[in-house]
PALOMAR-927949 format. One line per 5 residues: number of its first residue (from 0); their letters; for each residue x, z, y of C-alpha. Coordinates in steps of 0.001 Angstrom, whole numbers, padded with zeros to 6 digits. Example, Ala and Ser with C-alpha at 12.3 -4.5 7.8 and 13.67 -1.06 7.14 Angstrom:
% PALOMAR-927949
0 = as = 012300,007800,-004500; 013670,007140,-001060
***
This chain:
% PALOMAR-927949
0 = mtlnp = -000040,000150,-000194; 001440,-000901,003418; 000631,000108,006585; 000327,-001973,009939; 003112,-000273,012336
5 = sdtld = 000596,000048,015245; -001932,002460,012574; 001218,004658,011338; 001202,008405,012534; 004756,009254,013756
10 = idpll = 005545,012634,012921; 009088,013527,014422; 007855,013169,017486; 004876,015414,017183; 006829,018164,015428
15 = ddpat = 009820,017462,018130; 007771,018046,021085; 007925,021158,022908; 004328,021035,024081; 003167,021388,020523
20 = rivvc = 002772,024697,019577; -000209,024993,016722; -000412,022382,014009; -003504,022625,011631; -003688,021145,008499
25 = cgagg = -007119,020582,007252; -008860,018721,004490; -010751,019049,001202; -009530,021465,-001688; -007022,019762,-003673
30 = vgktt = -005696,017190,-001543; -002196,018906,-000870; -002612,020774,002408; -000689,023247,001114; 002598,021408,000349
35 = taaal = 001965,019186,003437; 002001,022351,005847; 005132,023735,004035; 006874,020572,004453; 006060,020047,008072
40 = glraa = 007210,023710,008901; 010845,023066,007032; 011319,019370,008766; 010404,020939,012120; 012774,024008,011688
45 = ergrk = 015352,021775,010204; 015016,019830,013620; 015803,022907,015594; 012202,024589,015961; 011242,028035,015175
50 = vvvlt = 008489,027892,013123; 006092,030114,011108; 003794,028860,008238; 000656,030545,007831; -001317,029818,004312
55 = idpar = -004385,030885,003300; -003720,029581,-000327; -003881,032603,-002769; -002184,030278,-005691; 001309,031424,-003934
60 = rlaqs = 002910,027776,-004675; 004220,028165,-000862; 006374,031326,-001782; 007478,029591,-004926; 008643,026434,-002870
65 = mgids = 010308,028453,-000504; 012411,030532,-002789; 010462,033804,-001590; 009393,036220,-004388; 005850,036725,-002477
70 = ldntp = 004544,036247,000608; 002249,038654,002450; 000742,039560,006064; 004209,039631,007257; 006113,036552,008464
75 = rrvkg = 009234,036272,006200; 012141,034420,007190; 013204,031345,004557; 016576,031352,003590; 018497,028049,002469
80 = iddaa = 017457,025685,005118; 019677,023374,007251; 020103,025585,010505; 022767,023334,012120; 020283,022315,014948
85 = ggelh = 019531,026074,015579; 015900,026471,013967; 014050,028989,011773; 011710,028899,009090; 009233,031999,008314
90 = ammld = 006359,031800,006190; 003488,034281,005463; 000088,034327,003445; -003121,036020,004988; -004265,039223,003509
95 = mkrtf = -007759,039074,004800; -008305,042683,004355; -005336,043921,006249; -006010,041710,008700; -009346,042887,009186
100 = devve = -007912,046614,009135; -005303,045904,011783; -008194,044611,014117; -009780,047997,013361; -006914,049900,013800
105 = ahade = -005866,047956,017066; -009558,048258,018787; -010693,052214,017885; -008941,055208,018285; -007320,057058,015156
110 = erart = -010433,059282,014263; -013158,056103,014681; -010398,053881,012540; -010122,056595,009509; -013956,056746,009576
115 = ilanp = -014337,052791,009662; -011675,052210,007248; -012912,054810,004394; -016769,053438,004738; -017926,051503,001635
120 = fyqsl = -019873,049142,003849; -016746,048158,005482; -014665,047830,002396; -017250,045523,001088; -017604,043421,004376
125 = sagfa = -013683,042965,004633; -013167,042265,000826; -015727,039319,000670; -018289,038910,003032; -019039,035096,003861
130 = gtqey = -016842,033872,006515; -014562,037135,006664; -011654,035002,005139; -012171,032058,007866; -012813,034364,010676
135 = mamek = -009244,036692,009609; -007628,032987,009603; -008286,032922,013268; -007591,036472,013919; -004290,036078,012614
140 = lgqlr = -003433,032797,014310; -004495,034426,017530; -002248,037241,016576; 000770,034955,016220; 000291,033263,019221
145 = ardew = -000083,036096,021400; 003497,037253,020338; 004964,034073,021726; 007839,034819,019078; 007483,030989,017417
150 = dlivv = 008127,027875,018836; 005626,026147,016295; 002822,027303,014158; 001845,025545,011039; -001729,026389,009659
155 = dtpps = -002776,025834,006199; -006428,026141,006419; -008771,028252,003931; -009660,026550,000508; -013121,026791,001036
160 = rsald = -016136,024703,000414; -015811,022817,003893; -012266,022899,005450; -013788,023094,008511; -015505,026303,007757
165 = fldap = -012880,028384,009961; -014241,026901,012991; -017465,028300,012457; -016684,031503,010772; -016181,033515,014122
170 = qrlgs = -019848,032505,015257; -021121,033390,011890; -020024,036657,011944; -020344,037444,015331; -023953,036519,014903
175 = fldgk = -024111,038765,011959; -022577,041659,014086; -024754,040955,017109; -027709,040342,014993; -031020,041973,015286
180 = lirll = -031057,044084,012256; -027379,045518,013350; -028883,046023,016452; -031663,047807,015598; -029330,050228,013263
185 = mapak = -027041,051182,016212; -029918,051776,018597; -030774,055397,018064; -026955,055830,018323; -027044,054454,021517
190 = iggra = -030015,055726,023128; -029242,059439,022376; -030871,062323,023605; -034610,063062,023284; -035469,059836,023494
195 = gmkfl = -033276,058665,020818; -034806,061150,018389; -037977,060063,019441; -037180,056621,018990; -035587,057364,015659
200 = nvgms = -038624,059605,013881; -041489,057105,015456; -039929,053451,014858; -036753,053819,012754; -038305,056174,010103
205 = mmtgt = -040552,053031,009395; -037922,050423,009275; -035305,052930,007520; -037937,053909,004908; -038543,050311,004314
210 = lgkll = -035054,049212,004002; -033972,052013,002078; -036452,050876,-000678; -034952,047369,-000453; -031101,048125,-000102
215 = ggqll = -030993,051835,-001439; -030700,054840,000770; -026777,055364,000236; -026323,051934,001336; -028316,052025,004130
220 = rdvqt = -026599,055226,005384; -023380,053539,005242; -024608,050461,007126; -025642,053040,010072; -022411,054631,009912
225 = fvaam = -020237,051585,009864; -022492,050304,012916; -022068,053226,014873; -018401,053492,014423; -018132,049992,014862
230 = dttfg = -020006,049656,018137; -016968,049768,020429; -015386,046909,018662; -017944,044490,018293; -017393,042805,021792
235 = gfrtr = -014137,042455,020968; -014500,040259,017824; -016557,037603,019326; -013995,037554,022797; -011098,037142,020595
240 = adaty = -012751,034665,018481; -013771,032804,021603; -010238,032614,022806; -008649,031401,019455; -011403,028795,019686
245 = kllqa = -010421,027749,023094; -007056,027590,022279; -007552,025130,019391; -008907,022932,022058; -006058,023310,023962
250 = pgtsf = -003454,020404,024539; -000824,022096,022576; -002532,022365,019645; -002577,019363,016743; -004901,018795,013956
255 = lvvaa = -003819,016858,010639; -006523,015984,008501; -004975,015527,004502; -006567,013489,002408; -006204,011816,-001089
260 = perda = -006954,008151,-001251; -010025,008579,-003249; -013619,007765,-002093; -014879,011481,-001991; -011894,012910,-000127
265 = lreaa = -011691,009942,002432; -015498,010782,002895; -014811,014277,003588; -012060,013232,005861; -014381,011208,007782
270 = yfver = -016371,014145,008287; -013374,016206,009568; -012589,013431,012146; -016049,013371,013225; -016372,017009,013770
275 = laaer = -013073,017479,015261; -014170,014838,017785; -017571,016438,018325; -015723,019894,018804; -013022,018323,021259
280 = mplag = -010242,019403,018925; -006996,017313,019306; -006617,015131,016053; -003003,013934,015401; -004053,011607,012632
285 = lvlnr = -004336,011473,008807; -001840,012171,005969; -002832,010197,002940; -001482,011704,-000096; -000603,010947,-003553
290 = vhgsg = -000554,007190,-002889; 000078,004909,-005615; 002259,001888,-005521; 004612,-000576,-007697; 007946,-001847,-007650
295 = agrls = 006603,-005100,-008849; 003762,-005483,-006292; 004188,-009529,-006769; 002985,-009347,-009782; -000985,-009039,-009677
300 = aeral = -002953,-007433,-012513; -005042,-010732,-013366; -001670,-012334,-014111; -000004,-009198,-015949; -003101,-009284,-018173
305 = aaaen = -003131,-012697,-018673; 000884,-012710,-019696; -000287,-009993,-022142; -002719,-011794,-023670; -000615,-014763,-024302
310 = lderr = 002081,-012740,-025986; -000597,-011207,-028156; -002065,-014693,-029030; 001918,-015805,-029872; 002273,-012475,-032025
315 = ivdqa = -000630,-013787,-034098; 000264,-016778,-034540; 003679,-015766,-035563; 002303,-013029,-037873; 000131,-015897,-039440
320 = tgkee = 003267,-017902,-040125; 004969,-015185,-041429; 002120,-014564,-044367; 002148,-017963,-044957; 005800,-017774,-045761
325 = vrtsp = 005196,-014884,-047952; 002677,-016453,-050011; 004765,-019673,-050600; 007704,-017620,-051779; 008892,-018271,-055398
330 = eadpr = 008068,-014829,-056332; 004587,-015031,-054940; 003311,-018516,-055990; 002677,-018825,-059916; 003397,-022591,-059529
335 = tapas = 006838,-021856,-058943; 007542,-018855,-061319; 010138,-019233,-063890; 009050,-020054,-067100; 008555,-017664,-069923
340 = gspap = 011927,-016971,-071646; 013879,-018270,-068468; 016066,-015688,-066971; 014776,-013711,-063886; 016313,-014826,-060594
345 = aevps = 019140,-012349,-059518; 018242,-009646,-057203; 019219,-010093,-053674; 021324,-007668,-051975; 019894,-005840,-049158
350 = dsaep = 022202,-007295,-046712; 020610,-010710,-047321; 017304,-009323,-046019; 018803,-009396,-042327; 017017,-012925,-041462
355 = adsaq = 013483,-011284,-042509; 013875,-007937,-040674; 014957,-009720,-037766; 011982,-012085,-037889; 009889,-008817,-038015
360 = adpsi = 011819,-007449,-034685; 010531,-010249,-032473; 006719,-009555,-032763; 007347,-005732,-031870; 009156,-006491,-028661
365 = eqlta = 006462,-008509,-027622; 003798,-005976,-028451; 005975,-003816,-026217; 006089,-005848,-023376; 002506,-006490,-023686
370 = gllrl = 001885,-002968,-023496; 003875,-002710,-020265; 002248,-005501,-018740; -001206,-003731,-019377; 000135,-000587,-017813
375 = haerm = 001136,-002490,-014983; -002215,-004005,-014644; -003660,-000410,-014565; -001441,000545,-011827; -002011,-002369,-009702
380 = qvvar = -005847,-001940,-010087; -005500,001561,-008765; -003226,000290,-005928; -006097,-001985,-004959; -008953,000429,-005274
385 = eqrtr = -006725,003160,-003174; -006273,000132,-000673; -009989,-000530,-000375; -011100,002887,-000164; -008321,003286,002823
390 = drfta = -009685,000250,004396; -013038,001430,004711; -011745,004302,006314; -009758,002744,008746; -012956,000566,009408
395 = lhpev = -014842,003154,010422; -012088,004994,012631; -009249,002553,013649; -008564,005341,016169; -007154,007343,013503
400 = avtei = -003297,006910,012809; -002172,007391,009322; 000862,008317,007552; 001379,008246,003601; 002962,010313,000836
405 = aalpg = 003570,008666,-002302; 002319,010049,-005435; 005273,011711,-007103; 005862,012279,-010974; 005808,016375,-010893
410 = dvhdl = 004897,019021,-008561; 007298,020472,-005584; 008720,023389,-006383; 011778,023714,-004138; 012861,023277,-000692
415 = aglrd = 014645,020213,-001834; 011090,018890,-002999; 009428,020048,000633; 012161,018118,002675; 011714,015037,000559
420 = igerl = 008013,015173,001393; 008769,015774,004871; 011256,012839,005038; 008264,010701,003242; 005839,011851,005916
425 = aaggt = 008292,010676,008625; 008938,007387,007323; 005019,006616,006447; 005749,007202,002929; 009158,005352,002402
430 = pagak = 011491,007844,000836; 014630,008288,002950; 017292,005619,002487; 014767,003186,000838; 013903,-000265,002407
***
């Protein structure tokens, strides 16, 4: 698959530009976002920038490829990179619950924070409430950017159903925290005094009685305790989320959509492109990952299949001839068999069987060649299908620049592999040194 120069995404100027402070890799699950983010971070660091890669991938592949035993909520420096240009590479993996705990500890006094962290409802919310992971990814991004310690932050987005859920998560979690139910539960604590007690005795007794039956009395008390303790931090959630959201819209941020050259993945990519445009998020381009190619692209699938069929037909004819020769051999034909009492022909030494063996060797070579031609035909059919799929995407979104990464025979598991991916990204899919 060959890109037109005008359509090619130029990665190095993006990474080298000091104005680029955040690169967000998004895309459907399983398309290689984590590897792409790590390769971009490594390339930027080896070109002189101080980089931190934030991954939300729980598979820990990033840690393994960077030679780190494990990643956690604290950025860790990656050793073994080429730092001749003065760059650094750090990596971390989002710990959703720990990030939530940090938010509570930062925005509540010690006693209130202790109450919140010990609350069963908070523990459930921080461990797996819908949207919490995406919201905490936004929180951590905001924290990293506010520290101003790194030239570039590369974000590997959460492996959720929609890779852009992290854009909606702050609003969803904020809506929950600002919802009518939560506010009703908070109301008695906020009113206080006799008015609060009267409200609690008249209105809340009915509501809490009903909710107690639905949720269980203990859960309801946990929720009320959580809400009372969290009252002072509610506004902070939405404020910080709004600030991070604006940060993602700022000129210093660039989004890269990562996709595989498959129909479903590129359909998702098209949705991401449209959604980013609607949200006014700056899109740098599309990384098309695991693209298949062939070193013998001039030989089409049709010609390869035709050649394979010709070889098969020739082999069948040769085999028929061989069988004919076997049938008419002196031993097989009764008309040429020796008469009774005539001496039997002398046995042929094994060495004299060479001509027959070599005659049998040619068909097996042709059969192997035909098989290889069919494999090549299958590969060329895959290449053509991927090209059609990509052409449909570019027809819908001609404004989106594209770079490609060729499909590799194995997984990337070290810095050398990430470096190779970075070179392919910068070269539009062509390995360094290749022409």
